[in-house]
Backbone as JSON Lines, residues from 0, in Angstrom:
{"i":0,"aa":"M","n":[-8.75,-27.06,-9.99],"ca":[-8.51,-26.65,-8.62],"c":[-8.06,-27.83,-7.79]}
{"i":1,"aa":"G","n":[-7.09,-27.59,-6.96],"ca":[-6.58,-28.64,-6.09],"c":[-7.13,-28.5,-4.69]}
{"i":2,"aa":"A","n":[-6.8,-29.41,-3.88],"ca":[-7.21,-29.38,-2.48],"c":[-6.34,-28.38,-1.71]}
{"i":3,"aa":"V","n":[-6.85,-27.91,-0.59],"ca":[-6.1,-26.97,0.23],"c":[-4.79,-27.62,0.67]}
{"i":4,"aa":"G","n":[-3.71,-26.87,0.53],"ca":[-2.4,-27.37,0.93],"c":[-1.67,-28.13,-0.16]}
{"i":5,"aa":"S","n":[-2.31,-28.35,-1.27],"ca":[-1.64,-29.06,-2.36],"c":[-0.9,-28.06,-3.24]}
{"i":6,"aa":"S","n":[-0.09,-28.58,-4.13],"ca":[0.67,-27.7,-5.01],"c":[-0.22,-26.96,-5.99]}
{"i":7,"aa":"A","n":[-1.44,-27.44,-6.18],"ca":[-2.36,-26.78,-7.1],"c":[-3.15,-25.66,-6.43]}
{"i":8,"aa":"D","n":[-3.02,-25.51,-5.12],"ca":[-3.72,-24.46,-4.39],"c":[-3.04,-23.13,-4.67]}
{"i":9,"aa":"N","n":[-3.77,-22.18,-5.19],"ca":[-3.17,-20.91,-5.57],"c":[-3.58,-19.75,-4.67]}
{"i":10,"aa":"A","n":[-4.01,-20.03,-3.46],"ca":[-4.44,-18.98,-2.55],"c":[-3.32,-18.01,-2.22]}
{"i":11,"aa":"L","n":[-2.1,-18.5,-2.07],"ca":[-0.98,-17.61,-1.77],"c":[-0.74,-16.64,-2.91]}
{"i":12,"aa":"A","n":[-0.75,-17.13,-4.13],"ca":[-0.55,-16.26,-5.29],"c":[-1.68,-15.25,-5.41]}
{"i":13,"aa":"E","n":[-2.91,-15.68,-5.17],"ca":[-4.04,-14.76,-5.25],"c":[-3.94,-13.68,-4.19]}
{"i":14,"aa":"S","n":[-3.51,-14.04,-2.99],"ca":[-3.34,-13.06,-1.92],"c":[-2.26,-12.05,-2.28]}
{"i":15,"aa":"F","n":[-1.14,-12.54,-2.8],"ca":[-0.05,-11.65,-3.2],"c":[-0.51,-10.68,-4.29]}
{"i":16,"aa":"N","n":[-1.19,-11.2,-5.3],"ca":[-1.67,-10.35,-6.4],"c":[-2.69,-9.33,-5.91]}
{"i":17,"aa":"A","n":[-3.56,-9.72,-5.0],"ca":[-4.55,-8.78,-4.46],"c":[-3.86,-7.66,-3.7]}
{"i":18,"aa":"T","n":[-2.83,-7.98,-2.93],"ca":[-2.1,-6.96,-2.2],"c":[-1.37,-6.02,-3.16]}
{"i":19,"aa":"L","n":[-0.76,-6.58,-4.19],"ca":[-0.1,-5.76,-5.2],"c":[-1.08,-4.8,-5.85]}
{"i":20,"aa":"K","n":[-2.23,-5.29,-6.26],"ca":[-3.22,-4.44,-6.89],"c":[-3.73,-3.37,-5.94]}
{"i":21,"aa":"R","n":[-4.01,-3.75,-4.71],"ca":[-4.55,-2.81,-3.74],"c":[-3.56,-1.7,-3.41]}
{"i":22,"aa":"E","n":[-2.29,-2.05,-3.23],"ca":[-1.31,-1.07,-2.77],"c":[-0.62,-0.31,-3.88]}
{"i":23,"aa":"T","n":[-0.59,-0.83,-5.09],"ca":[0.15,-0.18,-6.17],"c":[-0.73,0.23,-7.33]}
{"i":24,"aa":"L","n":[-1.54,-0.68,-7.8],"ca":[-2.25,-0.44,-9.04],"c":[-3.59,0.23,-8.86]}
{"i":25,"aa":"A","n":[-4.26,0.01,-7.74],"ca":[-5.57,0.61,-7.51],"c":[-5.43,2.12,-7.38]}
{"i":26,"aa":"G","n":[-6.27,2.83,-8.08],"ca":[-6.25,4.28,-8.01],"c":[-5.22,4.93,-8.92]}
{"i":27,"aa":"A","n":[-4.4,4.14,-9.57],"ca":[-3.42,4.7,-10.49],"c":[-4.13,5.15,-11.75]}
{"i":28,"aa":"T","n":[-3.77,6.31,-12.23],"ca":[-4.4,6.81,-13.45],"c":[-3.8,6.17,-14.68]}
{"i":29,"aa":"G","n":[-2.66,5.56,-14.52],"ca":[-2.0,4.89,-15.63],"c":[-0.56,5.34,-15.72]}
{"i":30,"aa":"W","n":[0.16,4.65,-16.52],"ca":[1.56,4.97,-16.75],"c":[1.75,5.27,-18.22]}
{"i":31,"aa":"N","n":[2.72,6.1,-18.53],"ca":[2.95,6.48,-19.91],"c":[3.62,5.38,-20.71]}
{"i":32,"aa":"T","n":[4.43,4.57,-20.06],"ca":[5.14,3.5,-20.77],"c":[5.11,2.23,-19.93]}
{"i":33,"aa":"P","n":[5.3,1.1,-20.57],"ca":[5.39,-0.14,-19.8],"c":[6.57,-0.12,-18.82]}
{"i":34,"aa":"A","n":[7.63,0.58,-19.16],"ca":[8.79,0.66,-18.26],"c":[8.42,1.37,-16.96]}
{"i":35,"aa":"E","n":[7.59,2.4,-17.03],"ca":[7.16,3.09,-15.8],"c":[6.32,2.16,-14.93]}
{"i":36,"aa":"A","n":[5.46,1.37,-15.55],"ca":[4.65,0.42,-14.79],"c":[5.54,-0.63,-14.13]}
{"i":37,"aa":"R","n":[6.54,-1.13,-14.85],"ca":[7.46,-2.12,-14.28],"c":[8.22,-1.52,-13.1]}
{"i":38,"aa":"R","n":[8.66,-0.26,-13.22],"ca":[9.38,0.39,-12.12],"c":[8.49,0.54,-10.89]}
{"i":39,"aa":"A","n":[7.22,0.88,-11.1],"ca":[6.29,1.02,-9.97],"c":[6.11,-0.32,-9.26]}
{"i":40,"aa":"V","n":[5.94,-1.38,-10.01],"ca":[5.78,-2.71,-9.41],"c":[7.06,-3.15,-8.74]}
{"i":41,"aa":"F","n":[8.21,-2.87,-9.36],"ca":[9.5,-3.23,-8.75],"c":[9.71,-2.49,-7.43]}
{"i":42,"aa":"A","n":[9.38,-1.19,-7.4],"ca":[9.52,-0.41,-6.16],"c":[8.62,-0.99,-5.07]}
{"i":43,"aa":"W","n":[7.4,-1.37,-5.44],"ca":[6.5,-1.96,-4.45],"c":[7.06,-3.29,-3.94]}
{"i":44,"aa":"A","n":[7.54,-4.13,-4.84],"ca":[8.06,-5.44,-4.44],"c":[9.29,-5.3,-3.55]}
{"i":45,"aa":"T","n":[10.13,-4.32,-3.84],"ca":[11.31,-4.08,-3.0],"c":[10.88,-3.68,-1.6]}
{"i":46,"aa":"R","n":[9.92,-2.77,-1.5],"ca":[9.42,-2.35,-0.19],"c":[8.75,-3.52,0.52]}
{"i":47,"aa":"Y","n":[7.95,-4.28,-0.2],"ca":[7.22,-5.4,0.38],"c":[8.17,-6.43,0.96]}
{"i":48,"aa":"N","n":[9.27,-6.69,0.27],"ca":[10.18,-7.76,0.68],"c":[11.25,-7.32,1.67]}
{"i":49,"aa":"T","n":[11.52,-6.03,1.8],"ca":[12.64,-5.62,2.65],"c":[12.25,-4.66,3.78]}
{"i":50,"aa":"R","n":[11.31,-3.75,3.53],"ca":[11.02,-2.73,4.53],"c":[9.66,-2.84,5.2]}
{"i":51,"aa":"R","n":[8.75,-3.59,4.62],"ca":[7.43,-3.73,5.19],"c":[7.47,-4.61,6.42]}
{"i":52,"aa":"R","n":[6.74,-4.22,7.48],"ca":[6.73,-5.02,8.7],"c":[5.97,-6.31,8.47]}
{"i":53,"aa":"H","n":[6.5,-7.41,9.01],"ca":[5.89,-8.73,8.86],"c":[5.59,-9.3,10.23]}
{"i":54,"aa":"S","n":[4.45,-9.97,10.34],"ca":[4.08,-10.56,11.62],"c":[5.03,-11.69,11.99]}
{"i":55,"aa":"A","n":[5.59,-12.39,11.02],"ca":[6.52,-13.48,11.31],"c":[7.82,-12.98,11.92]}
{"i":56,"aa":"C","n":[8.13,-11.7,11.74],"ca":[9.36,-11.11,12.28],"c":[9.08,-10.29,13.53]}
{"i":57,"aa":"G","n":[7.94,-10.5,14.16],"ca":[7.61,-9.72,15.35],"c":[7.28,-8.28,15.01]}
{"i":58,"aa":"Q","n":[6.59,-8.06,13.9],"ca":[6.2,-6.74,13.41],"c":[7.41,-5.84,13.12]}
{"i":59,"aa":"A","n":[8.5,-6.45,12.72],"ca":[9.69,-5.71,12.28],"c":[9.87,-5.98,10.79]}
{"i":60,"aa":"S","n":[10.57,-5.07,10.14],"ca":[10.87,-5.31,8.73],"c":[11.94,-6.4,8.63]}
{"i":61,"aa":"P","n":[11.99,-7.12,7.53],"ca":[13.02,-8.15,7.39],"c":[14.43,-7.58,7.54]}
{"i":62,"aa":"N","n":[14.67,-6.38,7.04],"ca":[16.0,-5.78,7.19],"c":[16.34,-5.54,8.66]}
{"i":63,"aa":"D","n":[15.39,-4.99,9.42],"ca":[15.63,-4.75,10.85],"c":[15.8,-6.07,11.61]}
{"i":64,"aa":"Y","n":[14.98,-7.04,11.27],"ca":[15.05,-8.34,11.93],"c":[16.42,-8.98,11.71]}
{"i":65,"aa":"E","n":[16.9,-8.97,10.49],"ca":[18.21,-9.55,10.2],"c":[19.34,-8.76,10.86]}
{"i":66,"aa":"A","n":[19.2,-7.45,10.92],"ca":[20.24,-6.63,11.55],"c":[20.33,-6.93,13.05]}
{"i":67,"aa":"R","n":[19.2,-7.17,13.69],"ca":[19.21,-7.49,15.12],"c":[19.8,-8.86,15.39]}
{"i":68,"aa":"R","n":[19.57,-9.8,14.48],"ca":[20.01,-11.17,14.71],"c":[21.42,-11.45,14.18]}
{"i":69,"aa":"A","n":[21.94,-10.56,13.37],"ca":[23.28,-10.77,12.79],"c":[24.34,-10.62,13.87]}
{"i":70,"aa":"P","n":[25.39,-11.38,13.8],"ca":[26.49,-11.22,14.78],"c":[27.14,-9.84,14.59]}
{"i":71,"aa":"A","n":[27.73,-9.35,15.66],"ca":[28.35,-8.02,15.62],"c":[29.46,-7.96,14.58]}
{"i":72,"aa":"T","n":[30.23,-9.01,14.48],"ca":[31.29,-9.05,13.48],"c":[31.22,-10.38,12.75]}
{"i":73,"aa":"L","n":[31.44,-10.33,11.48],"ca":[31.43,-11.55,10.69],"c":[32.84,-12.12,10.66]}
{"i":74,"aa":"P","n":[32.97,-13.43,10.68],"ca":[34.32,-14.01,10.59],"c":[34.9,-13.73,9.21]}
{"i":75,"aa":"S","n":[36.2,-13.5,9.19],"ca":[36.85,-13.23,7.91],"c":[37.04,-14.54,7.14]}
{"i":76,"aa":"A","n":[37.0,-14.42,5.84],"ca":[37.18,-15.6,4.99],"c":[38.63,-16.07,5.06]}
{"i":77,"aa":"A","n":[38.82,-17.35,4.98],"ca":[40.17,-17.9,5.06],"c":[40.89,-17.75,3.75]}
């Protein structure tokens, strides 16, 4: 175990795994194949990273936050 804030501190990973288990795996009766389990985790990760509201974004999803901050038109490539 490392000190808090060091590269050996795994609190972030433990928090992520606990959230994954709580929101996806807890209460699941099981999956018929490993592929179904992978799809369930992938769907959760996609939602977690793109559509779930985050406090760092002012309680907006990352997609909404980026859409609000993006310029109306992007410059064309030269």
